[in-house]
N, C-alpha and C positions, 0 to 999 in steps of 0.2 A: 733329506731333501733340500736345495737350495733355491732360492726365489729367483725364477727369471720374469717375476709381475712386478711392475712398479708399486710401491705404497699408495700410491694416487690412483690405484685403479680401483673399479668399485665391482660388486659383484653382480649388479643387476646389468645384463647384457641388451635391454630393452625394456621399457615401462610398457606394461599392458595395453591396447589398444582401449581405452575407457570407454565409448559408446558402444563397442562390439561387446566388450565384457559384459556391462552393466545391461544390455538386451539379453545375452545367454542367462544370466543369471534370475532376471526377474522372470525369463521364460520358465526355468526349473522351477522357481517359487510358485508359479502360477499352475504348474502340472500337479497332479496326484503324486503323493509321497510313492517312490518305488525303491525296493530295497530287496534284500536277499529274500526269496521265493519261500514261501510258508512250508515246504515241504524239505528246503535245505537247510531250514535253520536247527533242527536237531543234531545234524553232522555238525555242525557249528560248535553247538554247545558240546556235545559229547566229547571235542578235545578237551576242554576246557575239566570235566568231570572225569576224564582217562588220563589227561597228561599232566596238569597241574593241581594235584593234590595236595601237596604241601603247602601251595600258594592258597589253595583253598580254607584248609586248617589254620593259617596265619590271619586269611583275611576274617575267618568267623572269633579265632581269639581275641582280634583288633579291637572286633565289636563290642567286646567286655569291659575295655580298659580307653578306648577312643571313642570320643562322639563321631557317629558316622562312620568308624573304621579306619579313616583315614585322616592323613595330618594336613594334608595337602590339596587341591582340586586335582592337580595332573595326574595324582595316584587313583583316582574314579576311573575304572574301567569295568565293562558290563562283560559277564555276568558278577566278578568277583573281580578285587585288586589281586595284581598278579606282584608278587612279591622277587624285589632282584637279591641276586646272589652276588653278581658279577659283572662287569662292563670295560668295554675296551676296544678301542678304538671305534669302528662301526657297527660292533653289534654288543647285545644285553644278555646275559644267561639268568632264567630265573631261578627259583631254589629247587625246582625239580631237575632244573639241566635244560631243560629247552633252551634254544637259543635264537633272539629274534634280531632282524635288522631293525637297529634302533635310529627310528626318525622321529622319536622324543627329543632324543639329545639335553635330557634335563632340562626342557620347556624354551633350550634354544640357547643357552651361554656355551657349549662346547663346541666353538667352531672349528678347533683341531682335533677333535676326535675325542670321545670321551675317555678322563683317566692318562693322558697324554704324558708320556714317561719322561720327557727333561724336564716339564714342569714340576711332574709328579718328584721328581729327585731333588729339586728346591725347595719344594715344601719339606722333603723328611731332613733334609741339612737346618732347616730354621727351626723345626721341632729338637732336634737333637742338639741344636745349640744356644736357643733363648726359650723355647716353648712359642706356643702360638702367641700367649700374651703377655704384657709386662707392665702396662700404665704408663710408660715412658715413651718417649719421641724415638723412632727406631727412623734407619736409614731408608730404609726402604718406603716408608709412609712420602719420603721424599724424592725418590725415584721412581716412585708410581705416578706420583702428580708432575714430575718433568716430562714420562713417557707419554702421560695422556694429551700434554699441552702439545708435545713434538708433534704428534698426526692427527689430533683434533683441531681443525682451523680456527675454530674461536672462542678457544679457551686457553685462559691466562692463570687463571688458580682454578683448584680442586680443592675440595672438603668432601673425605669419603665418609661414610654412613655404611649403617649394616645391612639395607635390603631396599628395593627401588621405592617400594611404600614410605619409607623414612624418608628418601631422597624427595620424593614430591612433597610431604609435608613440609619438606625443609624451605625447598623450591618455591612453595605458596608462601610461606613465612617470609621467604627473605623479598619477595616482590613486593609482596605489602609494605614491608619495613622500609624499601628502598623507596618506593615510590610514593606512600604515605593512605594509599587508596585502598578498597576493600573488595570489590568484584572481583569475581575471576571466574572464566568462561571455559569451558571444556567443549569439546564435540560429541555429543550423543552418541555412544557406543564405544565410545574410546576405554578401555581400563589405564586407569593410573593409582593401582593399589588399592587397597583396604580401610585409606585413614577415614575418618568421619565425614570430612569434607567433600571427600572424590566418590565416595559410595553415592553418588548420583548420576542417572544415564546412563547406566551402565549395561553393555551387550545389547541393549535394546535402546534404540535412539526414542528421546519421548519419554521415555520411563521415570525419570525424574528421582524421587524420592522410592520408588517402588520396592528398592531392595533395602532401604535405611531402617531395617528393623533394630532395635534398639539405639539410635541414633537420634540425640534431640533436633528438634526442627532449628533449632538455631546456631547447631552447626554446619548444616547445608545455608545457610539464609544469606550468605552472600555467595554461592555457588549458581553458576549459570550452564545450562546447556543450549548448541543450537545441534540441526540437522549437519551430517556429514556434506561437502562441499557447496554449502548453502551460503556464498559469504554474503548474500544482501540480506540475511537474518543477522548475520555476526555483525553487519555495519549497524543496523536497528539497535541491536543490543548496546553496543560500543556507543552509540549516541543517547540512547537514554539513560545509560549511567556515566556518563560525562555529567548530566543534567544533577545527579542524585551521587556526586564525588569523584566519579571517575573507576576507570576499569584498572585493577594492581597487574593481571596479567591475562592470557591466552594461553592455552597448555595444549597441547595437539600429541597425536602418533605421527610421525613425518610419513610413512605410507599409508595411514588411513586407519580407522579404529581397527583394535585386534590384529594389530599388525599385517594392517593390509586387507582383512577379511571383508572388509567396505572398504574398496580402495577408494584414495583420492585421485583428483587428474591432475597432471603435469604442473600445473600451474597453481596449485590451491596453495602450496606453502607460501611461495613470493606474494601471492596475492593477501593470503594472513600477516606478512611481515609488513606490507604497506598499510594497510589499515590499523595494526598495530604501532606504527610509527604514525599515523595522522593524528589518532588519539591516544597516544602518551601511555598506552600499554605496553608493559615486557612480553618477549615471546618466549614462552617455556617448550622446549623441544624435550618429549619422553624419548630419549634413547636407550632405556632399559634393553630393548630387544637390538636395534638397530644398530646402537652402539658398538662399532667393530665387526658386527655381523654383515652388514650392507657393504663396509669396506672400513679402511682405515682411518678416515673421514668421516666413519657415521652417515646419517641423513642429511645434517647438514653439508655434508661435502658433497655429498650425491647431488642433492639439489641446488648446491651453491645458495643457501639463505642462511643469514646469521642469526639466530638464536640469541636472545639477551644470558637464559640462563638454561643449561642443559642437564637434564636428569640422567644418572646411569643408575643400573642395575647389574641383573642376571650375568650380562657377557663380559664385566669390569675383572672378575678374578678367574676368569675361564671355566668355571664350574664349581669353584671354591667358594664356602660360606662365606657371611657378612657381606655380601657385593653388592654396594650403593654408593651413589655420591653426588656431589653437584658442582657443576664448574661452570665459567661464564667471565667476561672481564674482569678487571682488579676493582675498577670503583664500584661494581656491584658487590663481587664477592666479599669485598672487605667488610660489607654489613656481618658477614659470617664469623667474622673474627672473632676468635676464642676468646678465655680471661674476662675479665672486668672492662665494660665498656665496648667501645668498636668506632667504627668511623661515623665519627660526629657526634660522638659519645651515646647511640645507638645502635642495638645491636639484636640481631635475630637468631635467638638461643636454639642450637642444635646440641646433641652430644651423644653417649652412648660409651659406656666404658669399652665395649670391644670394636667400637669404630677404629679404623686404621689398625687392627691388630699386625703381628708381623707375621703372621701367617698368610692373612687375605692379600696383605700387600707385595709380600715376594711372587704369591701365586700368579697377581695380577700383572705385577713388572713384567714377571717372563711370559706369562700367557700372550700379553702385548706383542714382547719381543719377537715370539716367536709366530706369530699372526703375520706380522711384518715380515719376518726372514722366509717364512715360506712362501705366504702370497695367499694364507688359507682363505680370507675371505672369499677371492676371485676363485680358488679351486672348488670350495663350496659352494659357488654360484654355479659354475658350470657343471656340479652335479643334479644340482637344481634345474638347469636348464634340461637336462638330458632325460632325467625322470619326466620332466613335464611333457617334455616333447613324445615320450614313448605313453604315457599315462594318455594324452590324447588321442594317437594312435588307434591304442585298443577300445578306446570307448566309441571311436567312430566306426570302426571296423565291428563292434557289435552292437552299435546302434542303441547307445544307449544317453540318455537326456543330463549325463551328469555335466560339471564344469569343472576346470583344471586350469589355475596359472599361477606363475610366482613371479615373486620380485628378489630374484638371485637365489639364496639359498633358502628361502622362505616361500614354500610351495602350500598352494590352495587348492584341496580337494573337494567339492561341495558337491554332495550327492542328495540331500534336502533341502537345503536353502534356508534351514531354519534362524542362521547368524543374519539371514538379510532381513526378516520380518522388522517392522515398526510398529509405534502405536498410531503411525498414520492410518493403519486399518487395523482397528483394537479389535473386530470381530472375529478376521481372519487368525489374529495372532490367538486370541481365545481359544478357538475351534482348532486350530493346527499345532500351534506348537509343541505340545507333549507328543503326538503323533512322529513328527517331525525330528526332534530329539531322539525320542527312541531309534527311530532309523538311523540315524548317524551314530547312537551306540552299537547297534547291532553291525553295522559296518566295521566299528572300531573292533568289535569282536571277530568277524571274520577276516580281517586284516590279522591279528594276534594269532588267530587257526591256523592263518597261513605263514606265519612268522615274519611277520612284519607289526612292529611296534610305532604307532602314531601317536599325534595328541587328539584326543576326542574322536576320532577318527574322519578329522577334516583338515588338520593343519600337521605339516612336514616339515622338519629341519634337516637339512643337509651338511653336512660336514665334510673338512678335509679328507678326512678317511673314505669317503663314498666314491671309492674308486670306479672306473667304467665296470667291470665285473659287479661288484655290490649293486650297482645300479641297473642290470641288466637281470641279476637273480631276484631284484623285487619286483621289476616289470613283469616277470613271468609270475611271480607268485600275486602281485594285484591281480593279473590276468586269471587266473585260477578264482578268486573271489568272485571278480564280476561274471564270469561264467555261471554264479549260483543267481545271479540277480534275474 
């Protein structure tokens, strides 16, 4: 495929109508849960008993040696984890030979499609020539940093790390070292990895330390949260912090919490930038998902907002491991200089023996090069548009209250609205969260039983591999599920 798409193009053809979308989501949240009819769930579950026997056996075996039976949250599926055997392009096959349309796409990084051959060939070459890690400088460390600088509009230097979580840890440390300030403000519901200081206000706004089990209070003593889109609340926290020594950074997901599950208004990021400038705080964009998926310039390019620090993760290696890093202007990034000392004699220490290993850097360089050559982010976005339009038509025709919307190739399919709950209504949260979460799990199982793999039954990542034929096939399968409601 040769690109006829500008590398300045973005996957988001139109930002969702925020007032209308929030009205529809809030209406869904007010309704009683409406999922698969009770009389239809046995046929859904029978699929797993009859067709997924190897996966079930492996899931039971895993429970004996792995806490909870899975190593990462993406693998949680109801009624049990499905074991992957093969992935290729738009599809995944499980250990029983069942084929699924893969809208999980490893949690979002495989914008080119799974196991993309041109990148795989380059990775195989580097393994043959020098192995996955040497401990020394490798040319592809430089080439990866150069190609990121080429396409990301606000990055002059890049430091690679092992994951998005590590990159967030390093970015916060960098912001504090560079500014000499301590306070960090995040948006409630944003997910910025699982480091001690960021397990705060996760998933549900207003929950603070609710999930901070095993984390001393001191670790989050200088972490604060504000509710999504509430600029007045952010201003008040910045003013208070100014009296108490100042805010080092405000960190945001540019699309909104959980990759736009709680979408922001179109002007939100610009207004946050203005507040950071007014109060002398650095603005951190968490582009773990949006970096290259939204377009070659990421969320910062799409919104035309200049962050001071950019965090990368999943997408930076196109699905290969050890994917994470920090980018920004030279005057800030030199505080991350390796070795002894650093800018002005001070240094924000980061490390990792496997960081910037040849395998990850080669994969990253060629994945980004191929995304630019093929126009993959835009093609994936077009697939997301087609899927969203088709799902809307089906749900309207079947008179279902569900809500679907997309930011390009990130499609949100809300059937239970559990992810829209907050501590603003704690009684409702306490009474309904479990039922709404289970409905979402059952919908995910129903999609799987019809050959569709999603993220937790509520989020879909399209890729360049999702042709019109793939999307139309998926829509027929989704309609089969919706008829069970």
